[in-house]
N, C-alpha and C positions, 0 to 999 in steps of 0.2 A: 828308338821305336823303328822296326823294320818299314821299309818303304810299302811293302805289299799289304801290311796292316793298315797304313794311312789310305791308300788307295781304296781298300775294302770300306773303310769307314765313309769315305767320301761318296763312293756309289750307293751306299746305304742311306746316307743323308739325302742324296739326289732323289731315290726313288721314294723315300719317305715324303718329301716335299712335293714331289709329282702327285702322289696319292692324295695328299691334303688339298691341293689345288684343284685336282679334279673332283674330289667330293664336294668342294665349296661351289663349284660351278652348276652342279646337279641340283642342289638344295632349291633354289628358287622356282625351278621348273616343277618340281614334284610338289612344293607347296602350292604353286599355282594351279595344278591339277586337282590336288585335294580340295582347295577352296572352290573351285568351279564345280566340283562335283556336290559338294553339301549345298552349295547355293543354288544349283540346278533344281534341287527338289523343292525348293519352296516357292511360293508364290511371289510376283514381282514386288508387291508390297513388302513383304517379309525379306526378299533379298536386298531390296534397297536399304531397309531398317538395319539389317545386320552389317552391311557395307558402310553404312553411317557410324554405326557403334565401333567398329573396328578402327584401331588408329594406324593400321598398316596400309590404307589407301587413301590416296589424295583425290580421286575422282572416280567417275563410272563411265562405262561404256555399254552400250546395247549390242547383243549378240543374237542371232538367228540360229536355231539349232540346224534346221534344214531349209536350204535356200528355196526349194519347191513349195514351201509352206508359207514363206515369207509374204506379206503384203507389199504393195507398192510404196506406201507410206514409210515403211521402216527402212527402205535403201536410202531415203534423205539423211537418215541419222545414224545408220549403222557403223560408219567409219569415225564417227565424231566422239570426242572425249568432253564430258561434262563434269563441272565441279559437283560435289554431292549434294548440294543445295539448290541446283539448277538443272535438274534431270527431267525430262519428258515422261509423264505418267505412261505405264505400260497397262494394257494395251492402247496404243496410240489413238487418239480420237478418230483419225482417218482410216483406221484399221478395218478392212473388211473381211478378215478371216476370222471366222467363229472359233477355230482352235489355235489361237495364237501361241506361237512357241517361242516368242522373243523373251529375252531375259536380260538382266543387268549381270554384269560382272565387274568387281573392282579393279582399279588401275592401281598397283602397288607403288608405294613412294619407294623410290630407288636410292635415297640418300643413305650413306652408309654412317655418317656421322651426325652429331646435332645439328639442328639449324644455327647459323652464326647469330641470330638475333636473340637466341636465349642465353648466348655466353655474354661476356663483358663487352661492352662496346670500345672498340678500338679507338674512336674518336677521342676518348677521354685520356688516352695515353699520349705522351710527348712523341710528336712525329717529326721532330727535326733534331739536329746534332746540338747538344747543349753548348758547345764551344764555337759554334759558327753563327753567323747572323741569319736572321730570318729571311727565308727564300722569297717570301711574298712580298717583301719590299722592293721596290725598284721597277724598272721597265718591264712590261709583259713582252714575253718572246713571240707570242703569236701574232700573225699579220691580220687575222680575221678581227682582233680587237680594234684595229684601226677604224673599221667601219663605224663602231660604236662611238668612238671620238669624235668623228667628222658628222655623225648624224645630229639632226636637231630633234631633241626630244621633246621640245615645247609643242612641236606639232601633233603630237599624240593627244 
């Protein structure tokens, strides 16, 4: 096979890989914007309920649409992240703005793969080499354990 064909195929593969990677990086931002747009049209109670029902979000944050309309109370919580079950109710009790424009937005779960706790437990598998002695038998290598050996536990 001629060298120029191999080079041409290599360049084509690099271009295809670059396009795929570029498209992958743009997707989360587009999804984030579309979710924010649909959630923004709902009442705060409906926003929170929708976020809780979705499995894509691990938590919630509070956002103000315009800082000039934000009350002083919201500035205490605007940069904080909350679990979905421990979220302050909007409008906040201390809110002095009649036209409160604060809203919830979901914090997406950034994990790419399954949680490890749902897969098999690694502790059940053999974690030593079968033909060698158990490494846990014998003297401990850490100096800090000397403190425990010399302490009088009866005083506790």
